[in-house]
Structures are given as structure tokens and as C-alpha cells.
N, C-alpha and C positions, 0 to 999 in steps of 0.2 A: 434364448434362451426359450424353452421349450414348455408350455401353460398348461392348464386342467381348468376344470370348471367347477365350482366349489359349488355350498351351500347354495340355493336360490331359490324366491319365490316371486311371487306376483299375486296382485289383486284387487281389487278397489278398495282405498279407504276414507272411512267416513262416511257412510252410508247413514241421514237424519230422516227415520220414516218415523212416524207419527201415526199409531190406530185410534182409531174414535168409536169405540162400539156403542150403541142405543140401543138402550134398555128402557124402552117407554121416552120418559120424559124425566131419564136420570141415564147421562152418557158417563164413560168408562173411559181414560186412555193412557197409551201405554206408547213413552217416550223415546226411541231408544238412539243408538251413533253405532249400525253396524260396521267394521273390518272387514273384508275377507283375505284372506294369503292361502294359495294353492302353491302347492309344487309336487313334481313329478318325475315322467321323461320329457325335460323339457330343453336336453342338449341342445339338440340342432335350432332352437330360435334364437340362440347366446352361439355356435358358431359359426352359422349358412345362415340365418334370422328366414328359415323355413317358419312358418307358424302354422303345421300342420294338427300340429298336436296342444296348438292355443285357443283353452277359453276363451274370447275378448272380454276384458275387463267390465267392459259397458254392458255387456250378458250377466256380469256378477252382481253389480247394481237393480239390474229388472228382473232375477231371481230372489233380491231377497224384498225389495218391495211387491213383488206376486205371492211371494211363502208368507207376508207378510197379511193379504186379503186370504190365500187359500186355508191358509193354515192360522190366521190369528196369533196373537200372540201370549199365551199362557204366561208364560213367564222369561224373563232371557235367557236362560241358560236350555229351556225347553227350546226355542226359538233354535238357539246355536247349534242345538244340534240332529232336530230337523235339516239345517244349510248344510253345516259341514258330510251329513250320512248323503243327499242329495247331491252334491260333487262328487264326492269319493265313488256313489256307485253308479251315476250315468255317465261319467266317462274316464274312458279307459284310461291317458296318460295322466293324469287324477292321481294321482297315490293315496296324496294328505294335504286335508284339510283345518286350517286354523282360521278360527271366527271370536273376533273378540266384541264385548258388547260393553259401549257404558249406557244404563241405563237411569233415567231423569225423572224425579218423584214432582209429581200433583198430589197438591192438596185441596180441596171446598172450598170454595167461599160462600157460605150460605145465606140464601137469600126468601127475601119472601114469595110465597107464593109455594106452584110443583113448579118440580122440576127442579133436576142440579146439574147445570149445562156449566157453572162458571168454574173456575184454579186459581191457583195462584203456585207459580213453580215455588218449591219447597229449596229452603237455600242453605240447606244440609248438605249430607255426602251425596257422594252419588256410587250406584251399586255397579259394582263389572260381571262379569262376566268371562272366562277364556273355556271356547270348549276345542278339542283335537282330534281328530280322526284318521287313521292311516286305513279305513277299512277292515280293518280286525281290532284293533283298540282303540279305547275311549279311555281322552282324560280330560274333566272337571274341575277349573281351578276357579273362584266368588272371590269377590271381594268391597272394598269399598277403598272409596281417598274421598279426603278433603272433609274430615268427619273433628270436627274441633271441641273439645272438652276440657275442665278447667276443673283442678282443686285449688281451694280459695286455702285449703291451710293440709295440715296430717300428711307434711310433707319434711323434710327434711335432706341433707347433702354434709355430710361432715367424716372424719375420719379419712379422707384418701390422702391420696399421696402427694405431697411438694417438694418443690426444688427451688431450685433460684431464680427460676422464671416464675412461681405462681405467686400470688395476689391473691386469688378468687381465698374470701374469709370462710367459715364453718357455717353453718344454718340451723337451727334445730326448727325452722317454721318458715319456711319461703312455699310461694307460688307454683304449683305446677299445672304447666297448659302443655296442650300439643295440637296436631292435624291430624290424624290419623290414615295411614296408609295400609291396611292390609289386603294377605290373601289368603286361602284357606281352598286344599284339595281333597276332594268327593275322593270316596275309595269306591266309589262306583264304576263298574265295567261294562255293564251294557248285558248282555249274554243273559235273561232273565233276571239279573237280578233284580231285587223291589226297586223303583223310581224311585228319588228325595221326595218330597215336595219343597220346590225351588226355592220356594214365597216362605212359605214355615220355616225353613229351613236358615234363611236368610236374615228374618228377622227374630226369629230365635239367637243365632250368633250375633249382633247387632248388640241383644238383650245382654249376652253372656259378658262380651267385653266392657260394655258400659258398665257395667253391676262391680265388675274385675275391679278396673280403674279405678270407680267411686270408695271400693268396700277397700281398700287395701292399704296403707298405712307406708309410705312410698319413703324409703330410704334412700331408694337411684333408682331414676326411670326405666332401667336396664331390669330388675325389681319386678316393678310396677306394669312391666308390657308382657315380662312373665309370668305371670299371674293370670293376664287375659289369655295371656293364648293356654294358656293350662288347663281352665276353665273351657274354654271352647272346649277341645278336645273329650274331657271330664263331662261335659254331658250330652253331646252330641257326639255320637256312638257312627255315623254319617264323614266323619272330619279326622284324615290321617294327618295332616303337618298346617301350622301356621305360619307364614311369616310375615315381621309387620317391621315397619319401614317410619321409626316417630321422630319427627326433628323434636328438640327440646325449645319448647317457645321462652326465652326467658325477659321473667319481669322482674326490674330492678327499684329498689326504694328509691325513692327522688329525695335529691338531698336537697330540706327545704331547709336546714339552718339557717345560711345567709340573709333569712329574713325573718328570723326568732322565729319558726315554726318548729315542733318536734314534730314527727313522720318515723310515726313508729307502729306495731300492729295492731295493737291496741287497739287504738281508735282511729279508724278511718284512715287508714294507709294507702298512699298517694304513690302508683310503681308506674313504671316507664317501660311499655313495650315494646321488648327489642327486634324487630324481623329479620336482625343479620349481624352478624355472623350468628350460625345459633350451632350447638350440637345435634349428631344425627346418631339417634340409636335406632340399631338393625340387630335382629336373631329370629331363627328359627326356630319353635317350638315345634315337636312330633310325636306322636304316639308311639312310646314304645316297641321297637321290632322295628320302626319303619323308616325307609330313609326319603333322603329329599330329595324336591325335586322342583321346586320354586324357584326359578331367579334369582340365585340374590342381589339381582340390581334387579328393583320390582318395573323400572321404565320399561326390561324387555319383555313383561307380561301381559 
């Protein structure tokens, strides 16, 4: 049967780059994991094995490290923009570049005397960015993963559908916990449009999603998730789309009756934190009039 080549891309994945900037005795760290994917006129390398249009993946790796030195790392988004523009504009066969970046945060360890050069890796979320450029159009999607949050009350779950297989009891007071995986798409298109302050935008979006999680009296995780996305869009003009994937990290009251102990929420309740199976709640929240572009499966972003 005749065959034809479909969508394809290549590049160097997970280039770990750490840039340390010395401001006198005070040092600053940027710690990134950068993946490059390139596509364009690449048919011949698949059909005949000709590498005439192929920029080696080793070159893309070297470019990441060279750009970290030459351009610095102002933010994950800006670094990705520099890389994407370079690959598309410097090589004729390359029509599209996608740069994915994970950023790992460090905080300072206070030490006596002069200088600030000791750090401890933050054990919270990982910051994410994906920059795509095809020579004309930009798309910047940022986000985070592994941001673990919990409300120890102000959450209930009742009034749900019941059938012959339902055993779950309704509750007016439960623990609501999740590990937030979220992405948000900027309406920035380049073309002279004012460039967002990427770091400020990230911190403000993170603040708003946390405040919405904390301040929403939750009747369902879906409701809380929608309020998180809506609050981001209401407060950040640069964002048109937010997508969340939230596992419901169940906390079940332990049955202590066999030991003659009453275990209730009024007096030091003890829970079993179950890691699986878990409910998985996902949704996209859009600014009115905008269309969804973030993939439904966030692992593909």
C-alpha cells in the first residue's frame, strides 16, 4: 500500500541549563530544563535519509547553552522566544519551532556575613512555558505543575446522582486537596504589541488561582476549578484561556471505632490520604469570544 509522511518534528529534549549571575557577593540562579522541537521541510530525511535539511540536534543543544550566555535568562518565556525566533529565521528548511521549558525555583539560605550565594531548591511547583513560532505567528502558553493545595474545611459534596453501585456517603464537611496542573495562554502576538512582564504575570496568576482556591466555598472541585480560572481571566488582561487538570486527592476519615475511639471533625480528626485511585477533574475556562487552543491532554503541552 502507498504511504505518505505525516506530522513530524525533531530536536533535543531536556537540556538542563543553569545560569548563575554574580552581582558582587550576591548571586542569582536560573535553572531550566529546555526541550527544542523543530519541523518544516524534512521529507527527504525520512524518505531517502538525506540530511541536507537537517540541523543536528547537537547543534540545537549547543544553541541553548550559547544563548544562555549571550542573551542571559530574563524569564523562561523570553528565553524561549529568543530560541524560537533564531531557529525559524536562521535556517530555511525550519518552518516552525516549539520550545518547552520547565523552570526550577531556588530560594536563598540566609547566612551570616556578606554575600548571598547559598540556596535551597523549593519543594513547591515547577513553572512551565511553551513558545511556538512559525515565522509569522507566536503562541505563548505558560503554566505550572505539582502545586499541592488543601482546604481543611469549607468543602462539601452532596446532592449527586446515585444508582445501584453508589456507596459514597454525602458530606457537608470534607477535606479538599489537589495538585494543580495548569496552563494559560497569552493573547500576545508580537507585531509591536507590548510584551508582558512574564515574571510578574506568573506571580500574579499564581496568586489569583491560590486566592480563588482558598476563598471559594466548594460544593464540588469543578466549581472551585472554574472560579480559579475565571479569577485569572478577570484580573489578567493578557490571558485569554486557562486549562486545569486537578486530581481530587481524597482524604478519608479513619474508622477508629474498633479501638473505642470516636473520630470526627470536631476534635482532632485523623484521615487516610489516598493516592489512588483518584477523581480527575479537567476543564478549560475562556475569555468570552475566544476559542480553546490548549490541548485537552496537558501532557501533550
